[in-house]
mmCIF entry with sequence, helices, sheets and N, C-alpha, C, O atoms, coordinates in Angstrom:
data_MODEL
# 
_entry.id   MODEL 
# 
_entity.id                         1 
_entity.type                       polymer 
_entity.pdbx_number_of_molecules   1 
# 
_entity_poly.entity_id                      1 
_entity_poly.type                           'polypeptide(L)' 
_entity_poly.nstd_linkage                   no 
_entity_poly.nstd_monomer                   no 
_entity_poly.pdbx_seq_one_letter_code       MTPTERRASASLGGIFALRMLGLFLVLPVFALEARRYPGGEDPLWLGLAMGITG 
_entity_poly.pdbx_seq_one_letter_code_can   MTPTERRASASLGGIFALRMLGLFLVLPVFALEARRYPGGEDPLWLGLAMGITG 
_entity_poly.pdbx_strand_id                 A 
# 
loop_
_entity_poly_seq.entity_id 
_entity_poly_seq.num 
_entity_poly_seq.mon_id 
_entity_poly_seq.hetero 
1 1  MET n 
1 2  THR n 
1 3  PRO n 
1 4  THR n 
1 5  GLU n 
1 6  ARG n 
1 7  ARG n 
1 8  ALA n 
1 9  SER n 
1 10 ALA n 
1 11 SER n 
1 12 LEU n 
1 13 GLY n 
1 14 GLY n 
1 15 ILE n 
1 16 PHE n 
1 17 ALA n 
1 18 LEU n 
1 19 ARG n 
1 20 MET n 
1 21 LEU n 
1 22 GLY n 
1 23 LEU n 
1 24 PHE n 
1 25 LEU n 
1 26 VAL n 
1 27 LEU n 
1 28 PRO n 
1 29 VAL n 
1 30 PHE n 
1 31 ALA n 
1 32 LEU n 
1 33 GLU n 
1 34 ALA n 
1 35 ARG n 
1 36 ARG n 
1 37 TYR n 
1 38 PRO n 
1 39 GLY n 
1 40 GLY n 
1 41 GLU n 
1 42 ASP n 
1 43 PRO n 
1 44 LEU n 
1 45 TRP n 
1 46 LEU n 
1 47 GLY n 
1 48 LEU n 
1 49 ALA n 
1 50 MET n 
1 51 GLY n 
1 52 ILE n 
1 53 THR n 
1 54 GLY n 
# 
_struct_asym.id          A 
_struct_asym.entity_id   1 
# 
loop_
_struct_conf.conf_type_id 
_struct_conf.id 
_struct_conf.pdbx_PDB_helix_id 
_struct_conf.beg_label_comp_id 
_struct_conf.beg_label_asym_id 
_struct_conf.beg_label_seq_id 
_struct_conf.pdbx_beg_PDB_ins_code 
_struct_conf.end_label_comp_id 
_struct_conf.end_label_asym_id 
_struct_conf.end_label_seq_id 
_struct_conf.pdbx_end_PDB_ins_code 
_struct_conf.beg_auth_comp_id 
_struct_conf.beg_auth_asym_id 
_struct_conf.beg_auth_seq_id 
_struct_conf.end_auth_comp_id 
_struct_conf.end_auth_asym_id 
_struct_conf.end_auth_seq_id 
_struct_conf.pdbx_PDB_helix_class 
_struct_conf.details 
_struct_conf.pdbx_PDB_helix_length 
HELX_P HELX_P1 AA1 PRO A 3  ? ALA A 34 ? PRO A 3  ALA A 34 1 ? 32 
HELX_P HELX_P2 AA2 PRO A 43 ? THR A 53 ? PRO A 43 THR A 53 1 ? 11 
# 
_struct_conf_type.id          HELX_P 
_struct_conf_type.criteria    ? 
_struct_conf_type.reference   ? 
# 
loop_
_atom_site.group_PDB 
_atom_site.id 
_atom_site.type_symbol 
_atom_site.label_atom_id 
_atom_site.label_alt_id 
_atom_site.label_comp_id 
_atom_site.label_asym_id 
_atom_site.label_entity_id 
_atom_site.label_seq_id 
_atom_site.pdbx_PDB_ins_code 
_atom_site.Cartn_x 
_atom_site.Cartn_y 
_atom_site.Cartn_z 
_atom_site.occupancy 
_atom_site.B_iso_or_equiv 
_atom_site.pdbx_formal_charge 
_atom_site.auth_seq_id 
_atom_site.auth_comp_id 
_atom_site.auth_asym_id 
_atom_site.auth_atom_id 
_atom_site.pdbx_PDB_model_num 
ATOM 1   N N  . MET A 1 1  ? 0.834   -1.174 0.000  1.00 0.00 ? 1  MET A N  1 
ATOM 2   C CA . MET A 1 1  ? -0.001  -0.021 0.000  1.00 0.00 ? 1  MET A CA 1 
ATOM 3   C C  . MET A 1 1  ? 0.883   1.232  0.031  1.00 0.00 ? 1  MET A C  1 
ATOM 4   O O  . MET A 1 1  ? 1.963   1.265  0.621  1.00 0.00 ? 1  MET A O  1 
ATOM 5   N N  . THR A 1 2  ? 0.352   2.263  -0.645 1.00 0.00 ? 2  THR A N  1 
ATOM 6   C CA . THR A 1 2  ? 1.102   3.523  -0.636 1.00 0.00 ? 2  THR A CA 1 
ATOM 7   C C  . THR A 1 2  ? 0.849   4.267  0.669  1.00 0.00 ? 2  THR A C  1 
ATOM 8   O O  . THR A 1 2  ? -0.107  3.960  1.381  1.00 0.00 ? 2  THR A O  1 
ATOM 9   N N  . PRO A 1 3  ? 1.687   5.233  0.986  1.00 0.00 ? 3  PRO A N  1 
ATOM 10  C CA . PRO A 1 3  ? 1.532   5.943  2.294  1.00 0.00 ? 3  PRO A CA 1 
ATOM 11  C C  . PRO A 1 3  ? 0.142   6.608  2.391  1.00 0.00 ? 3  PRO A C  1 
ATOM 12  O O  . PRO A 1 3  ? -0.439  6.671  3.475  1.00 0.00 ? 3  PRO A O  1 
ATOM 13  N N  . THR A 1 4  ? -0.373  7.088  1.291  1.00 0.00 ? 4  THR A N  1 
ATOM 14  C CA . THR A 1 4  ? -1.700  7.772  1.297  1.00 0.00 ? 4  THR A CA 1 
ATOM 15  C C  . THR A 1 4  ? -2.772  6.724  1.649  1.00 0.00 ? 4  THR A C  1 
ATOM 16  O O  . THR A 1 4  ? -3.644  6.974  2.482  1.00 0.00 ? 4  THR A O  1 
ATOM 17  N N  . GLU A 1 5  ? -2.695  5.551  1.004  1.00 0.00 ? 5  GLU A N  1 
ATOM 18  C CA . GLU A 1 5  ? -3.661  4.520  1.331  1.00 0.00 ? 5  GLU A CA 1 
ATOM 19  C C  . GLU A 1 5  ? -3.535  4.072  2.802  1.00 0.00 ? 5  GLU A C  1 
ATOM 20  O O  . GLU A 1 5  ? -4.561  3.857  3.447  1.00 0.00 ? 5  GLU A O  1 
ATOM 21  N N  . ARG A 1 6  ? -2.340  3.926  3.345  1.00 0.00 ? 6  ARG A N  1 
ATOM 22  C CA . ARG A 1 6  ? -2.159  3.586  4.752  1.00 0.00 ? 6  ARG A CA 1 
ATOM 23  C C  . ARG A 1 6  ? -2.753  4.610  5.667  1.00 0.00 ? 6  ARG A C  1 
ATOM 24  O O  . ARG A 1 6  ? -3.434  4.276  6.637  1.00 0.00 ? 6  ARG A O  1 
ATOM 25  N N  . ARG A 1 7  ? -2.493  5.880  5.358  1.00 0.00 ? 7  ARG A N  1 
ATOM 26  C CA . ARG A 1 7  ? -3.089  6.926  6.190  1.00 0.00 ? 7  ARG A CA 1 
ATOM 27  C C  . ARG A 1 7  ? -4.602  6.915  6.113  1.00 0.00 ? 7  ARG A C  1 
ATOM 28  O O  . ARG A 1 7  ? -5.265  7.079  7.137  1.00 0.00 ? 7  ARG A O  1 
ATOM 29  N N  . ALA A 1 8  ? -5.174  6.725  4.919  1.00 0.00 ? 8  ALA A N  1 
ATOM 30  C CA . ALA A 1 8  ? -6.651  6.654  4.792  1.00 0.00 ? 8  ALA A CA 1 
ATOM 31  C C  . ALA A 1 8  ? -7.181  5.472  5.530  1.00 0.00 ? 8  ALA A C  1 
ATOM 32  O O  . ALA A 1 8  ? -8.195  5.586  6.219  1.00 0.00 ? 8  ALA A O  1 
ATOM 33  N N  . SER A 1 9  ? -6.518  4.302  5.415  1.00 0.00 ? 9  SER A N  1 
ATOM 34  C CA . SER A 1 9  ? -7.030  3.145  6.159  1.00 0.00 ? 9  SER A CA 1 
ATOM 35  C C  . SER A 1 9  ? -6.936  3.332  7.696  1.00 0.00 ? 9  SER A C  1 
ATOM 36  O O  . SER A 1 9  ? -7.827  2.928  8.444  1.00 0.00 ? 9  SER A O  1 
ATOM 37  N N  . ALA A 1 10 ? -5.826  3.957  8.132  1.00 0.00 ? 10 ALA A N  1 
ATOM 38  C CA . ALA A 1 10 ? -5.705  4.217  9.625  1.00 0.00 ? 10 ALA A CA 1 
ATOM 39  C C  . ALA A 1 10 ? -6.813  5.203  10.108 1.00 0.00 ? 10 ALA A C  1 
ATOM 40  O O  . ALA A 1 10 ? -7.401  5.036  11.177 1.00 0.00 ? 10 ALA A O  1 
ATOM 41  N N  . SER A 1 11 ? -7.055  6.204  9.290  1.00 0.00 ? 11 SER A N  1 
ATOM 42  C CA . SER A 1 11 ? -8.091  7.153  9.621  1.00 0.00 ? 11 SER A CA 1 
ATOM 43  C C  . SER A 1 11 ? -9.471  6.513  9.680  1.00 0.00 ? 11 SER A C  1 
ATOM 44  O O  . SER A 1 11 ? -10.222 6.739  10.629 1.00 0.00 ? 11 SER A O  1 
ATOM 45  N N  . LEU A 1 12 ? -9.804  5.724  8.683  1.00 0.00 ? 12 LEU A N  1 
ATOM 46  C CA . LEU A 1 12 ? -11.070 5.065  8.662  1.00 0.00 ? 12 LEU A CA 1 
ATOM 47  C C  . LEU A 1 12 ? -11.193 4.038  9.818  1.00 0.00 ? 12 LEU A C  1 
ATOM 48  O O  . LEU A 1 12 ? -12.252 3.915  10.433 1.00 0.00 ? 12 LEU A O  1 
ATOM 49  N N  . GLY A 1 13 ? -10.096 3.309  10.098 1.00 0.00 ? 13 GLY A N  1 
ATOM 50  C CA . GLY A 1 13 ? -10.132 2.403  11.234 1.00 0.00 ? 13 GLY A CA 1 
ATOM 51  C C  . GLY A 1 13 ? -10.281 3.089  12.543 1.00 0.00 ? 13 GLY A C  1 
ATOM 52  O O  . GLY A 1 13 ? -10.927 2.564  13.450 1.00 0.00 ? 13 GLY A O  1 
ATOM 53  N N  . GLY A 1 14 ? -9.676  4.298  12.677 1.00 0.00 ? 14 GLY A N  1 
ATOM 54  C CA . GLY A 1 14 ? -9.818  5.064  13.947 1.00 0.00 ? 14 GLY A CA 1 
ATOM 55  C C  . GLY A 1 14 ? -11.244 5.556  14.086 1.00 0.00 ? 14 GLY A C  1 
ATOM 56  O O  . GLY A 1 14 ? -11.767 5.554  15.200 1.00 0.00 ? 14 GLY A O  1 
ATOM 57  N N  . ILE A 1 15 ? -11.891 5.969  13.035 1.00 0.00 ? 15 ILE A N  1 
ATOM 58  C CA . ILE A 1 15 ? -13.280 6.434  13.133 1.00 0.00 ? 15 ILE A CA 1 
ATOM 59  C C  . ILE A 1 15 ? -14.174 5.300  13.566 1.00 0.00 ? 15 ILE A C  1 
ATOM 60  O O  . ILE A 1 15 ? -15.025 5.479  14.438 1.00 0.00 ? 15 ILE A O  1 
ATOM 61  N N  . PHE A 1 16 ? -13.994 4.129  12.969 1.00 0.00 ? 16 PHE A N  1 
ATOM 62  C CA . PHE A 1 16 ? -14.870 2.998  13.372 1.00 0.00 ? 16 PHE A CA 1 
ATOM 63  C C  . PHE A 1 16 ? -14.510 2.533  14.807 1.00 0.00 ? 16 PHE A C  1 
ATOM 64  O O  . PHE A 1 16 ? -15.420 2.136  15.535 1.00 0.00 ? 16 PHE A O  1 
ATOM 65  N N  . ALA A 1 17 ? -13.325 2.559  15.219 1.00 0.00 ? 17 ALA A N  1 
ATOM 66  C CA . ALA A 1 17 ? -12.921 2.199  16.560 1.00 0.00 ? 17 ALA A CA 1 
ATOM 67  C C  . ALA A 1 17 ? -13.537 3.173  17.594 1.00 0.00 ? 17 ALA A C  1 
ATOM 68  O O  . ALA A 1 17 ? -14.031 2.723  18.627 1.00 0.00 ? 17 ALA A O  1 
ATOM 69  N N  . LEU A 1 18 ? -13.515 4.497  17.332 1.00 0.00 ? 18 LEU A N  1 
ATOM 70  C CA . LEU A 1 18 ? -14.128 5.422  18.252 1.00 0.00 ? 18 LEU A CA 1 
ATOM 71  C C  . LEU A 1 18 ? -15.635 5.247  18.304 1.00 0.00 ? 18 LEU A C  1 
ATOM 72  O O  . LEU A 1 18 ? -16.265 5.466  19.338 1.00 0.00 ? 18 LEU A O  1 
ATOM 73  N N  . ARG A 1 19 ? -16.200 4.852  17.182 1.00 0.00 ? 19 ARG A N  1 
ATOM 74  C CA . ARG A 1 19 ? -17.649 4.672  17.182 1.00 0.00 ? 19 ARG A CA 1 
ATOM 75  C C  . ARG A 1 19 ? -18.059 3.490  18.016 1.00 0.00 ? 19 ARG A C  1 
ATOM 76  O O  . ARG A 1 19 ? -19.031 3.557  18.768 1.00 0.00 ? 19 ARG A O  1 
ATOM 77  N N  . MET A 1 20 ? -17.311 2.385  17.885 1.00 0.00 ? 20 MET A N  1 
ATOM 78  C CA . MET A 1 20 ? -17.529 1.205  18.732 1.00 0.00 ? 20 MET A CA 1 
ATOM 79  C C  . MET A 1 20 ? -17.247 1.486  20.218 1.00 0.00 ? 20 MET A C  1 
ATOM 80  O O  . MET A 1 20 ? -17.998 1.052  21.093 1.00 0.00 ? 20 MET A O  1 
ATOM 81  N N  . LEU A 1 21 ? -16.189 2.195  20.481 1.00 0.00 ? 21 LEU A N  1 
ATOM 82  C CA . LEU A 1 21 ? -15.847 2.525  21.854 1.00 0.00 ? 21 LEU A CA 1 
ATOM 83  C C  . LEU A 1 21 ? -16.984 3.377  22.484 1.00 0.00 ? 21 LEU A C  1 
ATOM 84  O O  . LEU A 1 21 ? -17.350 3.154  23.638 1.00 0.00 ? 21 LEU A O  1 
ATOM 85  N N  . GLY A 1 22 ? -17.509 4.299  21.764 1.00 0.00 ? 22 GLY A N  1 
ATOM 86  C CA . GLY A 1 22 ? -18.630 5.113  22.256 1.00 0.00 ? 22 GLY A CA 1 
ATOM 87  C C  . GLY A 1 22 ? -19.865 4.277  22.538 1.00 0.00 ? 22 GLY A C  1 
ATOM 88  O O  . GLY A 1 22 ? -20.562 4.505  23.527 1.00 0.00 ? 22 GLY A O  1 
ATOM 89  N N  . LEU A 1 23 ? -20.136 3.325  21.685 1.00 0.00 ? 23 LEU A N  1 
ATOM 90  C CA . LEU A 1 23 ? -21.332 2.461  21.891 1.00 0.00 ? 23 LEU A CA 1 
ATOM 91  C C  . LEU A 1 23 ? -21.137 1.575  23.132 1.00 0.00 ? 23 LEU A C  1 
ATOM 92  O O  . LEU A 1 23 ? -22.070 1.368  23.908 1.00 0.00 ? 23 LEU A O  1 
ATOM 93  N N  . PHE A 1 24 ? -19.926 1.064  23.305 1.00 0.00 ? 24 PHE A N  1 
ATOM 94  C CA . PHE A 1 24 ? -19.769 0.159  24.475 1.00 0.00 ? 24 PHE A CA 1 
ATOM 95  C C  . PHE A 1 24 ? -19.539 0.929  25.729 1.00 0.00 ? 24 PHE A C  1 
ATOM 96  O O  . PHE A 1 24 ? -19.611 0.329  26.801 1.00 0.00 ? 24 PHE A O  1 
ATOM 97  N N  . LEU A 1 25 ? -19.262 2.231  25.696 1.00 0.00 ? 25 LEU A N  1 
ATOM 98  C CA . LEU A 1 25 ? -19.260 3.060  26.927 1.00 0.00 ? 25 LEU A CA 1 
ATOM 99  C C  . LEU A 1 25 ? -20.650 3.430  27.347 1.00 0.00 ? 25 LEU A C  1 
ATOM 100 O O  . LEU A 1 25 ? -20.909 3.613  28.536 1.00 0.00 ? 25 LEU A O  1 
ATOM 101 N N  . VAL A 1 26 ? -21.530 3.542  26.427 1.00 0.00 ? 26 VAL A N  1 
ATOM 102 C CA . VAL A 1 26 ? -22.928 3.928  26.689 1.00 0.00 ? 26 VAL A CA 1 
ATOM 103 C C  . VAL A 1 26 ? -23.735 2.696  27.180 1.00 0.00 ? 26 VAL A C  1 
ATOM 104 O O  . VAL A 1 26 ? -24.660 2.858  27.976 1.00 0.00 ? 26 VAL A O  1 
ATOM 105 N N  . LEU A 1 27 ? -23.411 1.516  26.734 1.00 0.00 ? 27 LEU A N  1 
ATOM 106 C CA . LEU A 1 27 ? -24.196 0.301  27.024 1.00 0.00 ? 27 LEU A CA 1 
ATOM 107 C C  . LEU A 1 27 ? -24.451 0.074  28.517 1.00 0.00 ? 27 LEU A C  1 
ATOM 108 O O  . LEU A 1 27 ? -25.608 -0.117 28.892 1.00 0.00 ? 27 LEU A O  1 
ATOM 109 N N  . PRO A 1 28 ? -23.413 0.084  29.410 1.00 0.00 ? 28 PRO A N  1 
ATOM 110 C CA . PRO A 1 28 ? -23.704 -0.164 30.826 1.00 0.00 ? 28 PRO A CA 1 
ATOM 111 C C  . PRO A 1 28 ? -24.537 0.893  31.507 1.00 0.00 ? 28 PRO A C  1 
ATOM 112 O O  . PRO A 1 28 ? -25.369 0.592  32.363 1.00 0.00 ? 28 PRO A O  1 
ATOM 113 N N  . VAL A 1 29 ? -24.300 2.188  31.104 1.00 0.00 ? 29 VAL A N  1 
ATOM 114 C CA . VAL A 1 29 ? -25.113 3.234  31.660 1.00 0.00 ? 29 VAL A CA 1 
ATOM 115 C C  . VAL A 1 29 ? -26.545 3.129  31.213 1.00 0.00 ? 29 VAL A C  1 
ATOM 116 O O  . VAL A 1 29 ? -27.461 3.317  32.013 1.00 0.00 ? 29 VAL A O  1 
ATOM 117 N N  . PHE A 1 30 ? -26.758 2.831  29.942 1.00 0.00 ? 30 PHE A N  1 
ATOM 118 C CA . PHE A 1 30 ? -28.027 2.747  29.361 1.00 0.00 ? 30 PHE A CA 1 
ATOM 119 C C  . PHE A 1 30 ? -28.791 1.596  30.003 1.00 0.00 ? 30 PHE A C  1 
ATOM 120 O O  . PHE A 1 30 ? -29.992 1.727  30.240 1.00 0.00 ? 30 PHE A O  1 
ATOM 121 N N  . ALA A 1 31 ? -28.153 0.504  30.286 1.00 0.00 ? 31 ALA A N  1 
ATOM 122 C CA . ALA A 1 31 ? -28.819 -0.677 30.875 1.00 0.00 ? 31 ALA A CA 1 
ATOM 123 C C  . ALA A 1 31 ? -29.357 -0.305 32.296 1.00 0.00 ? 31 ALA A C  1 
ATOM 124 O O  . ALA A 1 31 ? -30.441 -0.727 32.699 1.00 0.00 ? 31 ALA A O  1 
ATOM 125 N N  . LEU A 1 32 ? -28.589 0.461  32.988 1.00 0.00 ? 32 LEU A N  1 
ATOM 126 C CA . LEU A 1 32 ? -29.062 0.863  34.394 1.00 0.00 ? 32 LEU A CA 1 
ATOM 127 C C  . LEU A 1 32 ? -30.152 1.909  34.300 1.00 0.00 ? 32 LEU A C  1 
ATOM 128 O O  . LEU A 1 32 ? -31.091 1.895  35.096 1.00 0.00 ? 32 LEU A O  1 
ATOM 129 N N  . GLU A 1 33 ? -30.047 2.812  33.347 1.00 0.00 ? 33 GLU A N  1 
ATOM 130 C CA . GLU A 1 33 ? -30.969 3.870  33.256 1.00 0.00 ? 33 GLU A CA 1 
ATOM 131 C C  . GLU A 1 33 ? -32.355 3.387  32.738 1.00 0.00 ? 33 GLU A C  1 
ATOM 132 O O  . GLU A 1 33 ? -33.404 3.915  33.106 1.00 0.00 ? 33 GLU A O  1 
ATOM 133 N N  . ALA A 1 34 ? -32.292 2.349  31.861 1.00 0.00 ? 34 ALA A N  1 
ATOM 134 C CA . ALA A 1 34 ? -33.548 1.806  31.254 1.00 0.00 ? 34 ALA A CA 1 
ATOM 135 C C  . ALA A 1 34 ? -34.456 1.205  32.278 1.00 0.00 ? 34 ALA A C  1 
ATOM 136 O O  . ALA A 1 34 ? -35.663 1.162  32.044 1.00 0.00 ? 34 ALA A O  1 
ATOM 137 N N  . ARG A 1 35 ? -33.962 0.733  33.409 1.00 0.00 ? 35 ARG A N  1 
ATOM 138 C CA . ARG A 1 35 ? -34.773 0.108  34.413 1.00 0.00 ? 35 ARG A CA 1 
ATOM 139 C C  . ARG A 1 35 ? -35.801 1.095  35.049 1.00 0.00 ? 35 ARG A C  1 
ATOM 140 O O  . ARG A 1 35 ? -36.759 0.675  35.697 1.00 0.00 ? 35 ARG A O  1 
ATOM 141 N N  . ARG A 1 36 ? -35.571 2.396  34.844 1.00 0.00 ? 36 ARG A N  1 
ATOM 142 C CA . ARG A 1 36 ? -36.542 3.378  35.406 1.00 0.00 ? 36 ARG A CA 1 
ATOM 143 C C  . ARG A 1 36 ? -37.763 3.500  34.480 1.00 0.00 ? 36 ARG A C  1 
ATOM 144 O O  . ARG A 1 36 ? -38.758 4.083  34.910 1.00 0.00 ? 36 ARG A O  1 
ATOM 145 N N  . TYR A 1 37 ? -37.754 3.013  33.290 1.00 0.00 ? 37 TYR A N  1 
ATOM 146 C CA . TYR A 1 37 ? -38.842 3.213  32.366 1.00 0.00 ? 37 TYR A CA 1 
ATOM 147 C C  . TYR A 1 37 ? -39.625 1.950  32.168 1.00 0.00 ? 37 TYR A C  1 
ATOM 148 O O  . TYR A 1 37 ? -39.106 0.859  32.406 1.00 0.00 ? 37 TYR A O  1 
ATOM 149 N N  . PRO A 1 38 ? -40.880 2.066  31.731 1.00 0.00 ? 38 PRO A N  1 
ATOM 150 C CA . PRO A 1 38 ? -41.680 0.805  31.491 1.00 0.00 ? 38 PRO A CA 1 
ATOM 151 C C  . PRO A 1 38 ? -41.003 -0.035 30.377 1.00 0.00 ? 38 PRO A C  1 
ATOM 152 O O  . PRO A 1 38 ? -40.593 0.441  29.318 1.00 0.00 ? 38 PRO A O  1 
ATOM 153 N N  . GLY A 1 39 ? -40.935 -1.318 30.730 1.00 0.00 ? 39 GLY A N  1 
ATOM 154 C CA . GLY A 1 39 ? -40.292 -2.278 29.763 1.00 0.00 ? 39 GLY A CA 1 
ATOM 155 C C  . GLY A 1 39 ? -38.753 -2.309 29.871 1.00 0.00 ? 39 GLY A C  1 
ATOM 156 O O  . GLY A 1 39 ? -38.090 -3.032 29.127 1.00 0.00 ? 39 GLY A O  1 
ATOM 157 N N  . GLY A 1 40 ? -38.205 -1.536 30.786 1.00 0.00 ? 40 GLY A N  1 
ATOM 158 C CA . GLY A 1 40 ? -36.758 -1.493 30.861 1.00 0.00 ? 40 GLY A CA 1 
ATOM 159 C C  . GLY A 1 40 ? -36.148 -2.776 31.540 1.00 0.00 ? 40 GLY A C  1 
ATOM 160 O O  . GLY A 1 40 ? -34.942 -3.010 31.467 1.00 0.00 ? 40 GLY A O  1 
ATOM 161 N N  . GLU A 1 41 ? -36.977 -3.545 32.164 1.00 0.00 ? 41 GLU A N  1 
ATOM 162 C CA . GLU A 1 41 ? -36.437 -4.806 32.798 1.00 0.00 ? 41 GLU A CA 1 
ATOM 163 C C  . GLU A 1 41 ? -36.381 -5.939 31.752 1.00 0.00 ? 41 GLU A C  1 
ATOM 164 O O  . GLU A 1 41 ? -35.731 -6.949 32.021 1.00 0.00 ? 41 GLU A O  1 
ATOM 165 N N  . ASP A 1 42 ? -37.009 -5.832 30.607 1.00 0.00 ? 42 ASP A N  1 
ATOM 166 C CA . ASP A 1 42 ? -36.999 -6.814 29.591 1.00 0.00 ? 42 ASP A CA 1 
ATOM 167 C C  . ASP A 1 42 ? -35.782 -6.736 28.721 1.00 0.00 ? 42 ASP A C  1 
ATOM 168 O O  . ASP A 1 42 ? -35.598 -5.751 28.005 1.00 0.00 ? 42 ASP A O  1 
ATOM 169 N N  . PRO A 1 43 ? -34.912 -7.783 28.762 1.00 0.00 ? 43 PRO A N  1 
ATOM 170 C CA . PRO A 1 43 ? -33.696 -7.720 27.949 1.00 0.00 ? 43 PRO A CA 1 
ATOM 171 C C  . PRO A 1 43 ? -33.909 -7.612 26.462 1.00 0.00 ? 43 PRO A C  1 
ATOM 172 O O  . PRO A 1 43 ? -33.064 -7.083 25.741 1.00 0.00 ? 43 PRO A O  1 
ATOM 173 N N  . LEU A 1 44 ? -35.089 -8.138 25.982 1.00 0.00 ? 44 LEU A N  1 
ATOM 174 C CA . LEU A 1 44 ? -35.364 -8.040 24.559 1.00 0.00 ? 44 LEU A CA 1 
ATOM 175 C C  . LEU A 1 44 ? -35.538 -6.613 24.128 1.00 0.00 ? 44 LEU A C  1 
ATOM 176 O O  . LEU A 1 44 ? -34.984 -6.217 23.102 1.00 0.00 ? 44 LEU A O  1 
ATOM 177 N N  . TRP A 1 45 ? -36.313 -5.793 24.893 1.00 0.00 ? 45 TRP A N  1 
ATOM 178 C CA . TRP A 1 45 ? -36.509 -4.404 24.528 1.00 0.00 ? 45 TRP A CA 1 
ATOM 179 C C  . TRP A 1 45 ? -35.175 -3.607 24.731 1.00 0.00 ? 45 TRP A C  1 
ATOM 180 O O  . TRP A 1 45 ? -34.880 -2.690 23.964 1.00 0.00 ? 45 TRP A O  1 
ATOM 181 N N  . LEU A 1 46 ? -34.456 -3.936 25.673 1.00 0.00 ? 46 LEU A N  1 
ATOM 182 C CA . LEU A 1 46 ? -33.172 -3.248 25.890 1.00 0.00 ? 46 LEU A CA 1 
ATOM 183 C C  . LEU A 1 46 ? -32.254 -3.524 24.738 1.00 0.00 ? 46 LEU A C  1 
ATOM 184 O O  . LEU A 1 46 ? -31.595 -2.612 24.238 1.00 0.00 ? 46 LEU A O  1 
ATOM 185 N N  . GLY A 1 47 ? -32.191 -4.800 24.290 1.00 0.00 ? 47 GLY A N  1 
ATOM 186 C CA . GLY A 1 47 ? -31.335 -5.147 23.204 1.00 0.00 ? 47 GLY A CA 1 
ATOM 187 C C  . GLY A 1 47 ? -31.773 -4.480 21.884 1.00 0.00 ? 47 GLY A C  1 
ATOM 188 O O  . GLY A 1 47 ? -30.964 -4.014 21.081 1.00 0.00 ? 47 GLY A O  1 
ATOM 189 N N  . LEU A 1 48 ? -33.091 -4.466 21.718 1.00 0.00 ? 48 LEU A N  1 
ATOM 190 C CA . LEU A 1 48 ? -33.638 -3.807 20.499 1.00 0.00 ? 48 LEU A CA 1 
ATOM 191 C C  . LEU A 1 48 ? -33.277 -2.242 20.483 1.00 0.00 ? 48 LEU A C  1 
ATOM 192 O O  . LEU A 1 48 ? -32.889 -1.677 19.460 1.00 0.00 ? 48 LEU A O  1 
ATOM 193 N N  . ALA A 1 49 ? -33.432 -1.642 21.635 1.00 0.00 ? 49 ALA A N  1 
ATOM 194 C CA . ALA A 1 49 ? -33.112 -0.197 21.725 1.00 0.00 ? 49 ALA A CA 1 
ATOM 195 C C  . ALA A 1 49 ? -31.632 0.039  21.417 1.00 0.00 ? 49 ALA A C  1 
ATOM 196 O O  . ALA A 1 49 ? -31.284 0.989  20.716 1.00 0.00 ? 49 ALA A O  1 
ATOM 197 N N  . MET A 1 50 ? -30.781 -0.812 21.933 1.00 0.00 ? 50 MET A N  1 
ATOM 198 C CA . MET A 1 50 ? -29.301 -0.605 21.709 1.00 0.00 ? 50 MET A CA 1 
ATOM 199 C C  . MET A 1 50 ? -29.009 -0.970 20.216 1.00 0.00 ? 50 MET A C  1 
ATOM 200 O O  . MET A 1 50 ? -28.171 -0.325 19.585 1.00 0.00 ? 50 MET A O  1 
ATOM 201 N N  . GLY A 1 51 ? -29.642 -1.917 19.702 1.00 0.00 ? 51 GLY A N  1 
ATOM 202 C CA . GLY A 1 51 ? -29.413 -2.293 18.277 1.00 0.00 ? 51 GLY A CA 1 
ATOM 203 C C  . GLY A 1 51 ? -29.807 -1.209 17.329 1.00 0.00 ? 51 GLY A C  1 
ATOM 204 O O  . GLY A 1 51 ? -29.097 -0.906 16.370 1.00 0.00 ? 51 GLY A O  1 
ATOM 205 N N  . ILE A 1 52 ? -30.975 -0.610 17.609 1.00 0.00 ? 52 ILE A N  1 
ATOM 206 C CA . ILE A 1 52 ? -31.473 0.491  16.786 1.00 0.00 ? 52 ILE A CA 1 
ATOM 207 C C  . ILE A 1 52 ? -30.525 1.683  16.882 1.00 0.00 ? 52 ILE A C  1 
ATOM 208 O O  . ILE A 1 52 ? -30.222 2.337  15.884 1.00 0.00 ? 52 ILE A O  1 
ATOM 209 N N  . THR A 1 53 ? -30.049 1.960  18.142 1.00 0.00 ? 53 THR A N  1 
ATOM 210 C CA . THR A 1 53 ? -29.206 3.076  18.325 1.00 0.00 ? 53 THR A CA 1 
ATOM 211 C C  . THR A 1 53 ? -27.826 2.866  17.619 1.00 0.00 ? 53 THR A C  1 
ATOM 212 O O  . THR A 1 53 ? -27.255 3.805  17.066 1.00 0.00 ? 53 THR A O  1 
ATOM 213 N N  . GLY A 1 54 ? -27.330 1.646  17.655 1.00 0.00 ? 54 GLY A N  1 
ATOM 214 C CA . GLY A 1 54 ? -26.037 1.362  17.063 1.00 0.00 ? 54 GLY A CA 1 
ATOM 215 C C  . GLY A 1 54 ? -26.093 1.407  15.574 1.00 0.00 ? 54 GLY A C  1 
ATOM 216 O O  . GLY A 1 54 ? -25.079 1.189  14.912 1.00 0.00 ? 54 GLY A O  1 
# 
């Protein structure tokens, strides 16, 4: 790969890594907060909400 291609690949990889990191940082907080709302105890609804968000 050329240096330009390597830099573009690293930038794209960094963007995706930050996106996944953000999602997994929100997940534990969201799971605790969801219990306050109707249906928040059901893992199915919690999983659907996180899947739609992701």
